[in-house]
PyMOL Python script that loads the backbone (N, CA, C, O; Angstrom):
from pymol import cmd

cmd.read_pdbstr("""\
ATOM      1  N   UNK A   1       0.841  -1.179   0.000  1.00  0.00           N
ATOM      2  CA  UNK A   1       0.000   0.000   0.000  1.00  0.00           C
ATOM      3  C   UNK A   1       0.885   1.241   0.000  1.00  0.00           C
ATOM      4  O   UNK A   1       1.690   1.421   0.914  1.00  0.00           O
ATOM      5  N   UNK A   2       0.754   2.076  -0.982  1.00  0.00           N
ATOM      6  CA  UNK A   2       1.555   3.300  -1.031  1.00  0.00           C
ATOM      7  C   UNK A   2       0.703   4.486  -0.606  1.00  0.00           C
ATOM      8  O   UNK A   2      -0.513   4.518  -0.799  1.00  0.00           O
ATOM      9  N   UNK A   3       1.384   5.445  -0.027  1.00  0.00           N
ATOM     10  CA  UNK A   3       0.693   6.633   0.453  1.00  0.00           C
ATOM     11  C   UNK A   3       1.019   7.798  -0.476  1.00  0.00           C
ATOM     12  O   UNK A   3       2.191   8.121  -0.671  1.00  0.00           O
ATOM     13  N   UNK A   4       0.016   8.421  -1.042  1.00  0.00           N
ATOM     14  CA  UNK A   4       0.234   9.565  -1.939  1.00  0.00           C
ATOM     15  C   UNK A   4       0.324  10.840  -1.109  1.00  0.00           C
ATOM     16  O   UNK A   4      -0.415  11.023  -0.141  1.00  0.00           O
ATOM     17  N   UNK A   5       1.225  11.700  -1.496  1.00  0.00           N
ATOM     18  CA  UNK A   5       1.386  12.967  -0.813  1.00  0.00           C
ATOM     19  C   UNK A   5       0.890  14.091  -1.718  1.00  0.00           C
ATOM     20  O   UNK A   5       1.129  14.080  -2.926  1.00  0.00           O
ATOM     21  N   UNK A   6       0.215  15.037  -1.135  1.00  0.00           N
ATOM     22  CA  UNK A   6      -0.305  16.166  -1.880  1.00  0.00           C
ATOM     23  C   UNK A   6       0.793  17.210  -2.052  1.00  0.00           C
ATOM     24  O   UNK A   6       1.522  17.512  -1.106  1.00  0.00           O
ATOM     25  N   UNK A   7       0.912  17.762  -3.264  1.00  0.00           N
ATOM     26  CA  UNK A   7       1.854  18.850  -3.515  1.00  0.00           C
ATOM     27  C   UNK A   7       1.249  20.154  -3.038  1.00  0.00           C
ATOM     28  O   UNK A   7       0.055  20.403  -3.206  1.00  0.00           O
ATOM     29  N   UNK A   8       2.083  20.975  -2.444  1.00  0.00           N
ATOM     30  CA  UNK A   8       1.666  22.315  -2.036  1.00  0.00           C
ATOM     31  C   UNK A   8       2.497  23.324  -2.798  1.00  0.00           C
ATOM     32  O   UNK A   8       3.708  23.151  -2.934  1.00  0.00           O
ATOM     33  N   UNK A   9       1.876  24.361  -3.291  1.00  0.00           N
ATOM     34  CA  UNK A   9       2.561  25.425  -4.006  1.00  0.00           C
ATOM     35  C   UNK A   9       2.200  26.743  -3.326  1.00  0.00           C
ATOM     36  O   UNK A   9       1.033  27.030  -3.057  1.00  0.00           O
ATOM     37  N   UNK A  10       3.225  27.524  -3.061  1.00  0.00           N
ATOM     38  CA  UNK A  10       3.015  28.795  -2.381  1.00  0.00           C
ATOM     39  C   UNK A  10       3.587  29.924  -3.224  1.00  0.00           C
ATOM     40  O   UNK A  10       4.531  29.727  -3.989  1.00  0.00           O
ATOM     41  N   UNK A  11       3.013  31.090  -3.079  1.00  0.00           N
ATOM     42  CA  UNK A  11       3.517  32.274  -3.774  1.00  0.00           C
ATOM     43  C   UNK A  11       3.410  33.449  -2.808  1.00  0.00           C
ATOM     44  O   UNK A  11       2.344  33.724  -2.256  1.00  0.00           O
ATOM     45  N   UNK A  12       4.519  34.126  -2.619  1.00  0.00           N
ATOM     46  CA  UNK A  12       4.547  35.297  -1.771  1.00  0.00           C
ATOM     47  C   UNK A  12       4.871  36.512  -2.635  1.00  0.00           C
ATOM     48  O   UNK A  12       5.699  36.436  -3.543  1.00  0.00           O
ATOM     49  N   UNK A  13       4.226  37.608  -2.351  1.00  0.00           N
ATOM     50  CA  UNK A  13       4.511  38.865  -3.035  1.00  0.00           C
ATOM     51  C   UNK A  13       4.732  39.940  -1.988  1.00  0.00           C
ATOM     52  O   UNK A  13       4.000  40.017  -1.001  1.00  0.00           O
ATOM     53  N   UNK A  14       5.740  40.766  -2.206  1.00  0.00           N
ATOM     54  CA  UNK A  14       6.075  41.824  -1.275  1.00  0.00           C
ATOM     55  C   UNK A  14       6.260  43.124  -2.052  1.00  0.00           C
ATOM     56  O   UNK A  14       6.828  43.124  -3.145  1.00  0.00           O
ATOM     57  N   UNK A  15       5.788  44.214  -1.497  1.00  0.00           N
ATOM     58  CA  UNK A  15       6.046  45.539  -2.049  1.00  0.00           C
ATOM     59  C   UNK A  15       7.267  46.088  -1.318  1.00  0.00           C
ATOM     60  O   UNK A  15       7.195  46.389  -0.126  1.00  0.00           O
ATOM     61  N   UNK A  16       8.379  46.219  -2.024  1.00  0.00           N
ATOM     62  CA  UNK A  16       9.640  46.638  -1.414  1.00  0.00           C
ATOM     63  C   UNK A  16      10.009  48.048  -1.847  1.00  0.00           C
ATOM     64  O   UNK A  16       9.664  48.482  -2.946  1.00  0.00           O
ATOM     65  N   UNK A  17      10.706  48.750  -0.982  1.00  0.00           N
ATOM     66  CA  UNK A  17      11.140  50.111  -1.286  1.00  0.00           C
ATOM     67  C   UNK A  17      12.382  50.129  -2.183  1.00  0.00           C
ATOM     68  O   UNK A  17      12.616  51.108  -2.892  1.00  0.00           O
ATOM     69  N   UNK A  18      13.172  49.064  -2.155  1.00  0.00           N
ATOM     70  CA  UNK A  18      14.411  48.999  -2.933  1.00  0.00           C
ATOM     71  C   UNK A  18      14.142  48.416  -4.317  1.00  0.00           C
ATOM     72  O   UNK A  18      13.209  47.637  -4.508  1.00  0.00           O
ATOM     73  N   UNK A  19      14.970  48.805  -5.267  1.00  0.00           N
ATOM     74  CA  UNK A  19      14.845  48.285  -6.635  1.00  0.00           C
ATOM     75  C   UNK A  19      15.483  46.890  -6.704  1.00  0.00           C
ATOM     76  O   UNK A  19      16.276  46.524  -5.835  1.00  0.00           O
ATOM     77  N   UNK A  20      15.136  46.121  -7.731  1.00  0.00           N
ATOM     78  CA  UNK A  20      15.794  44.824  -7.913  1.00  0.00           C
ATOM     79  C   UNK A  20      17.319  44.953  -7.996  1.00  0.00           C
ATOM     80  O   UNK A  20      18.046  44.102  -7.484  1.00  0.00           O
ATOM     81  N   UNK A  21      17.797  46.015  -8.639  1.00  0.00           N
ATOM     82  CA  UNK A  21      19.252  46.210  -8.771  1.00  0.00           C
ATOM     83  C   UNK A  21      19.897  46.439  -7.407  1.00  0.00           C
ATOM     84  O   UNK A  21      21.025  45.999  -7.183  1.00  0.00           O
ATOM     85  N   UNK A  22      19.214  47.109  -6.500  1.00  0.00           N
ATOM     86  CA  UNK A  22      19.754  47.337  -5.166  1.00  0.00           C
ATOM     87  C   UNK A  22      19.738  46.060  -4.323  1.00  0.00           C
ATOM     88  O   UNK A  22      20.622  45.847  -3.494  1.00  0.00           O
ATOM     89  N   UNK A  23      18.740  45.223  -4.536  1.00  0.00           N
ATOM     90  CA  UNK A  23      18.591  44.004  -3.748  1.00  0.00           C
ATOM     91  C   UNK A  23      19.446  42.853  -4.254  1.00  0.00           C
ATOM     92  O   UNK A  23      19.835  41.980  -3.477  1.00  0.00           O
ATOM     93  N   UNK A  24      19.743  42.843  -5.548  1.00  0.00           N
ATOM     94  CA  UNK A  24      20.402  41.697  -6.155  1.00  0.00           C
ATOM     95  C   UNK A  24      21.691  41.263  -5.440  1.00  0.00           C
ATOM     96  O   UNK A  24      21.857  40.066  -5.206  1.00  0.00           O
ATOM     97  N   UNK A  25      22.609  42.165  -5.083  1.00  0.00           N
ATOM     98  CA  UNK A  25      23.827  41.714  -4.404  1.00  0.00           C
ATOM     99  C   UNK A  25      23.544  41.009  -3.070  1.00  0.00           C
ATOM    100  O   UNK A  25      24.337  40.176  -2.632  1.00  0.00           O
ATOM    101  N   UNK A  26      22.437  41.334  -2.436  1.00  0.00           N
ATOM    102  CA  UNK A  26      22.106  40.727  -1.148  1.00  0.00           C
ATOM    103  C   UNK A  26      21.483  39.341  -1.288  1.00  0.00           C
ATOM    104  O   UNK A  26      21.715  38.469  -0.451  1.00  0.00           O
ATOM    105  N   UNK A  27      20.696  39.136  -2.337  1.00  0.00           N
ATOM    106  CA  UNK A  27      20.017  37.846  -2.494  1.00  0.00           C
ATOM    107  C   UNK A  27      20.724  36.898  -3.461  1.00  0.00           C
ATOM    108  O   UNK A  27      20.440  35.700  -3.455  1.00  0.00           O
ATOM    109  N   UNK A  28      21.628  37.402  -4.282  1.00  0.00           N
ATOM    110  CA  UNK A  28      22.317  36.557  -5.257  1.00  0.00           C
ATOM    111  C   UNK A  28      23.336  35.635  -4.591  1.00  0.00           C
ATOM    112  O   UNK A  28      23.631  34.564  -5.121  1.00  0.00           O
ATOM    113  N   UNK A  29      23.870  36.025  -3.456  1.00  0.00           N
ATOM    114  CA  UNK A  29      24.819  35.194  -2.714  1.00  0.00           C
ATOM    115  C   UNK A  29      23.995  34.242  -1.843  1.00  0.00           C
ATOM    116  O   UNK A  29      23.632  34.572  -0.714  1.00  0.00           O
ATOM    117  N   UNK A  30      23.707  33.055  -2.388  1.00  0.00           N
ATOM    118  CA  UNK A  30      22.805  32.112  -1.732  1.00  0.00           C
ATOM    119  C   UNK A  30      23.282  31.721  -0.334  1.00  0.00           C
ATOM    120  O   UNK A  30      22.475  31.641   0.592  1.00  0.00           O
ATOM    121  N   UNK A  31      24.572  31.478  -0.172  1.00  0.00           N
ATOM    122  CA  UNK A  31      25.080  31.089   1.150  1.00  0.00           C
ATOM    123  C   UNK A  31      24.837  32.199   2.170  1.00  0.00           C
ATOM    124  O   UNK A  31      24.404  31.933   3.291  1.00  0.00           O
ATOM    125  N   UNK A  32      25.114  33.429   1.786  1.00  0.00           N
ATOM    126  CA  UNK A  32      24.886  34.556   2.701  1.00  0.00           C
ATOM    127  C   UNK A  32      23.394  34.725   2.986  1.00  0.00           C
ATOM    128  O   UNK A  32      22.995  34.913   4.135  1.00  0.00           O
ATOM    129  N   UNK A  33      22.570  34.658   1.935  1.00  0.00           N
ATOM    130  CA  UNK A  33      21.132  34.802   2.109  1.00  0.00           C
ATOM    131  C   UNK A  33      20.598  33.741   3.065  1.00  0.00           C
ATOM    132  O   UNK A  33      19.828  34.052   3.974  1.00  0.00           O
ATOM    133  N   UNK A  34      21.006  32.484   2.860  1.00  0.00           N
ATOM    134  CA  UNK A  34      20.552  31.406   3.743  1.00  0.00           C
ATOM    135  C   UNK A  34      20.990  31.649   5.181  1.00  0.00           C
ATOM    136  O   UNK A  34      20.202  31.478   6.111  1.00  0.00           O
ATOM    137  N   UNK A  35      22.241  32.044   5.363  1.00  0.00           N
ATOM    138  CA  UNK A  35      22.751  32.309   6.711  1.00  0.00           C
ATOM    139  C   UNK A  35      21.978  33.442   7.372  1.00  0.00           C
ATOM    140  O   UNK A  35      21.546  33.318   8.518  1.00  0.00           O
ATOM    141  N   UNK A  36      21.805  34.545   6.653  1.00  0.00           N
ATOM    142  CA  UNK A  36      21.146  35.726   7.211  1.00  0.00           C
ATOM    143  C   UNK A  36      19.665  35.499   7.497  1.00  0.00           C
ATOM    144  O   UNK A  36      19.103  36.154   8.374  1.00  0.00           O
ATOM    145  N   UNK A  37      19.031  34.589   6.781  1.00  0.00           N
ATOM    146  CA  UNK A  37      17.608  34.329   6.986  1.00  0.00           C
ATOM    147  C   UNK A  37      17.350  33.112   7.861  1.00  0.00           C
ATOM    148  O   UNK A  37      16.196  32.734   8.066  1.00  0.00           O
ATOM    149  N   UNK A  38      18.407  32.491   8.380  1.00  0.00           N
ATOM    150  CA  UNK A  38      18.247  31.393   9.324  1.00  0.00           C
ATOM    151  C   UNK A  38      17.950  30.044   8.712  1.00  0.00           C
ATOM    152  O   UNK A  38      17.439  29.159   9.398  1.00  0.00           O
ATOM    153  N   UNK A  39      18.258  29.858   7.432  1.00  0.00           N
ATOM    154  CA  UNK A  39      18.051  28.556   6.796  1.00  0.00           C
ATOM    155  C   UNK A  39      19.064  27.571   7.383  1.00  0.00           C
ATOM    156  O   UNK A  39      20.245  27.902   7.490  1.00  0.00           O
ATOM    157  N   UNK A  40      18.627  26.365   7.764  1.00  0.00           N
ATOM    158  CA  UNK A  40      19.567  25.381   8.306  1.00  0.00           C
ATOM    159  C   UNK A  40      20.658  25.026   7.294  1.00  0.00           C
ATOM    160  O   UNK A  40      20.523  25.286   6.098  1.00  0.00           O
ATOM    161  N   UNK A  41      21.729  24.431   7.792  1.00  0.00           N
ATOM    162  CA  UNK A  41      22.840  24.014   6.928  1.00  0.00           C
ATOM    163  C   UNK A  41      22.341  23.066   5.843  1.00  0.00           C
ATOM    164  O   UNK A  41      21.494  22.206   6.085  1.00  0.00           O
ATOM    165  N   UNK A  42      22.883  23.243   4.650  1.00  0.00           N
ATOM    166  CA  UNK A  42      22.526  22.410   3.510  1.00  0.00           C
ATOM    167  C   UNK A  42      23.605  21.354   3.344  1.00  0.00           C
ATOM    168  O   UNK A  42      24.796  21.659   3.397  1.00  0.00           O
ATOM    169  N   UNK A  43      23.184  20.113   3.144  1.00  0.00           N
ATOM    170  CA  UNK A  43      24.089  18.975   2.996  1.00  0.00           C
ATOM    171  C   UNK A  43      24.002  18.441   1.567  1.00  0.00           C
ATOM    172  O   UNK A  43      22.906  18.259   1.037  1.00  0.00           O
ATOM    173  N   UNK A  44      25.144  18.193   0.949  1.00  0.00           N
ATOM    174  CA  UNK A  44      25.169  17.567  -0.373  1.00  0.00           C
ATOM    175  C   UNK A  44      25.046  16.067  -0.180  1.00  0.00           C
ATOM    176  O   UNK A  44      25.837  15.474   0.553  1.00  0.00           O
ATOM    177  N   UNK A  45      24.053  15.434  -0.834  1.00  0.00           N
ATOM    178  CA  UNK A  45      23.848  13.999  -0.676  1.00  0.00           C
ATOM    179  C   UNK A  45      24.103  13.237  -1.969  1.00  0.00           C
ATOM    180  O   UNK A  45      24.082  12.006  -1.974  1.00  0.00           O
ATOM    181  N   UNK A  46      24.341  13.941  -3.053  1.00  0.00           N
ATOM    182  CA  UNK A  46      24.641  13.300  -4.325  1.00  0.00           C
ATOM    183  C   UNK A  46      25.179  14.324  -5.296  1.00  0.00           C
ATOM    184  O   UNK A  46      24.704  15.459  -5.349  1.00  0.00           O
ATOM    185  N   UNK A  47      26.175  13.918  -6.066  1.00  0.00           N
ATOM    186  CA  UNK A  47      26.797  14.848  -7.002  1.00  0.00           C
ATOM    187  C   UNK A  47      27.069  14.105  -8.303  1.00  0.00           C
ATOM    188  O   UNK A  47      27.842  13.147  -8.330  1.00  0.00           O
ATOM    189  N   UNK A  48      26.435  14.548  -9.369  1.00  0.00           N
ATOM    190  CA  UNK A  48      26.634  13.927 -10.677  1.00  0.00           C
ATOM    191  C   UNK A  48      27.367  14.928 -11.562  1.00  0.00           C
ATOM    192  O   UNK A  48      26.742  15.752 -12.230  1.00  0.00           O
ATOM    193  N   UNK A  49      28.688  14.852 -11.563  1.00  0.00           N
ATOM    194  CA  UNK A  49      29.488  15.821 -12.310  1.00  0.00           C
ATOM    195  C   UNK A  49      29.311  15.677 -13.823  1.00  0.00           C
ATOM    196  O   UNK A  49      29.687  16.577 -14.573  1.00  0.00           O
ATOM    197  N   UNK A  50      28.746  14.564 -14.279  1.00  0.00           N
ATOM    198  CA  UNK A  50      28.528  14.384 -15.714  1.00  0.00           C
ATOM    199  C   UNK A  50      27.523  15.385 -16.267  1.00  0.00           C
ATOM    200  O   UNK A  50      27.658  15.848 -17.399  1.00  0.00           O
ATOM    201  N   UNK A  51      26.506  15.719 -15.457  1.00  0.00           N
ATOM    202  CA  UNK A  51      25.490  16.651 -15.956  1.00  0.00           C
ATOM    203  C   UNK A  51      25.396  17.921 -15.105  1.00  0.00           C
ATOM    204  O   UNK A  51      24.496  18.736 -15.309  1.00  0.00           O
ATOM    205  N   UNK A  52      26.309  18.091 -14.165  1.00  0.00           N
ATOM    206  CA  UNK A  52      26.351  19.308 -13.354  1.00  0.00           C
ATOM    207  C   UNK A  52      25.252  19.402 -12.314  1.00  0.00           C
ATOM    208  O   UNK A  52      25.017  20.478 -11.764  1.00  0.00           O
ATOM    209  N   UNK A  53      24.582  18.311 -12.035  1.00  0.00           N
ATOM    210  CA  UNK A  53      23.495  18.326 -11.051  1.00  0.00           C
ATOM    211  C   UNK A  53      23.983  17.777  -9.717  1.00  0.00           C
ATOM    212  O   UNK A  53      24.920  16.982  -9.649  1.00  0.00           O
ATOM    213  N   UNK A  54      23.317  18.229  -8.662  1.00  0.00           N
ATOM    214  CA  UNK A  54      23.603  17.674  -7.344  1.00  0.00           C
ATOM    215  C   UNK A  54      22.327  17.657  -6.527  1.00  0.00           C
ATOM    216  O   UNK A  54      21.440  18.492  -6.707  1.00  0.00           O
ATOM    217  N   UNK A  55      22.251  16.683  -5.618  1.00  0.00           N
ATOM    218  CA  UNK A  55      21.115  16.567  -4.701  1.00  0.00           C
ATOM    219  C   UNK A  55      21.526  17.160  -3.372  1.00  0.00           C
ATOM    220  O   UNK A  55      22.615  16.894  -2.864  1.00  0.00           O
ATOM    221  N   UNK A  56      20.638  17.970  -2.816  1.00  0.00           N
ATOM    222  CA  UNK A  56      20.916  18.651  -1.561  1.00  0.00           C
ATOM    223  C   UNK A  56      19.794  18.356  -0.572  1.00  0.00           C
ATOM    224  O   UNK A  56      18.683  17.981  -0.949  1.00  0.00           O
ATOM    225  N   UNK A  57      20.124  18.538   0.710  1.00  0.00           N
ATOM    226  CA  UNK A  57      19.148  18.271   1.765  1.00  0.00           C
ATOM    227  C   UNK A  57      19.360  19.242   2.915  1.00  0.00           C
ATOM    228  O   UNK A  57      20.488  19.614   3.239  1.00  0.00           O
ATOM    229  N   UNK A  58      18.261  19.640   3.519  1.00  0.00           N
ATOM    230  CA  UNK A  58      18.297  20.330   4.802  1.00  0.00           C
ATOM    231  C   UNK A  58      17.132  19.790   5.616  1.00  0.00           C
ATOM    232  O   UNK A  58      16.183  19.228   5.069  1.00  0.00           O
ATOM    233  N   UNK A  59      17.215  19.965   6.910  1.00  0.00           N
ATOM    234  CA  UNK A  59      16.142  19.531   7.791  1.00  0.00           C
ATOM    235  C   UNK A  59      15.690  20.726   8.614  1.00  0.00           C
ATOM    236  O   UNK A  59      16.505  21.414   9.230  1.00  0.00           O
ATOM    237  N   UNK A  60      14.399  20.963   8.618  1.00  0.00           N
ATOM    238  CA  UNK A  60      13.846  22.052   9.409  1.00  0.00           C
ATOM    239  C   UNK A  60      12.584  21.562  10.107  1.00  0.00           C
ATOM    240  O   UNK A  60      11.746  20.898   9.495  1.00  0.00           O
ATOM    241  N   UNK A  61      12.453  21.884  11.364  1.00  0.00           N
ATOM    242  CA  UNK A  61      11.332  21.429  12.186  1.00  0.00           C
ATOM    243  C   UNK A  61      11.184  19.908  12.123  1.00  0.00           C
ATOM    244  O   UNK A  61      10.073  19.382  12.193  1.00  0.00           O
ATOM    245  N   UNK A  62      12.324  19.198  11.989  1.00  0.00           N
ATOM    246  CA  UNK A  62      12.318  17.746  11.925  1.00  0.00           C
ATOM    247  C   UNK A  62      11.892  17.166  10.601  1.00  0.00           C
ATOM    248  O   UNK A  62      11.746  15.950  10.477  1.00  0.00           O
ATOM    249  N   UNK A  63      11.688  18.013   9.604  1.00  0.00           N
ATOM    250  CA  UNK A  63      11.245  17.562   8.281  1.00  0.00           C
ATOM    251  C   UNK A  63      12.399  17.682   7.296  1.00  0.00           C
ATOM    252  O   UNK A  63      12.900  18.781   7.060  1.00  0.00           O
ATOM    253  N   UNK A  64      12.831  16.550   6.714  1.00  0.00           N
ATOM    254  CA  UNK A  64      13.898  16.621   5.708  1.00  0.00           C
ATOM    255  C   UNK A  64      13.336  17.164   4.391  1.00  0.00           C
ATOM    256  O   UNK A  64      12.258  16.765   3.949  1.00  0.00           O
ATOM    257  N   UNK A  65      14.082  18.073   3.781  1.00  0.00           N
ATOM    258  CA  UNK A  65      13.716  18.658   2.494  1.00  0.00           C
ATOM    259  C   UNK A  65      14.862  18.394   1.535  1.00  0.00           C
ATOM    260  O   UNK A  65      15.996  18.786   1.808  1.00  0.00           O
ATOM    261  N   UNK A  66      14.590  17.743   0.431  1.00  0.00           N
ATOM    262  CA  UNK A  66      15.599  17.421  -0.566  1.00  0.00           C
ATOM    263  C   UNK A  66      15.219  18.026  -1.904  1.00  0.00           C
ATOM    264  O   UNK A  66      14.039  18.134  -2.238  1.00  0.00           O
ATOM    265  N   UNK A  67      16.242  18.424  -2.677  1.00  0.00           N
ATOM    266  CA  UNK A  67      15.997  18.971  -4.004  1.00  0.00           C
ATOM    267  C   UNK A  67      17.227  18.749  -4.870  1.00  0.00           C
ATOM    268  O   UNK A  67      18.300  18.387  -4.386  1.00  0.00           O
ATOM    269  N   UNK A  68      17.041  18.975  -6.145  1.00  0.00           N
ATOM    270  CA  UNK A  68      18.121  18.806  -7.109  1.00  0.00           C
ATOM    271  C   UNK A  68      18.430  20.162  -7.748  1.00  0.00           C
ATOM    272  O   UNK A  68      17.530  20.902  -8.145  1.00  0.00           O
ATOM    273  N   UNK A  69      19.713  20.460  -7.834  1.00  0.00           N
ATOM    274  CA  UNK A  69      20.163  21.690  -8.516  1.00  0.00           C
ATOM    275  C   UNK A  69      20.987  21.293  -9.712  1.00  0.00           C
ATOM    276  O   UNK A  69      21.474  22.158 -10.440  1.00  0.00           O
TER     277      UNK A  69
END
""", "prot")
cmd.dss("prot")
cmd.show_as("cartoon", "prot")
cmd.util.cbc("prot")
cmd.orient("prot")
């Protein structure tokens, strides 16, 4: 018996005082952005150098989150 999981999709919109050009240096550095916003450490769990993809994981509130870049 398999259990199906429902996909959730979220969209947030914010009205900001700064332009995209002013914000870009702050959000383009993913490691800094994650650190400054409190994102847990990201762990590499798979690396396929043949196609430039890698699998990453973090755990937050006891829930593991995995994705491919």
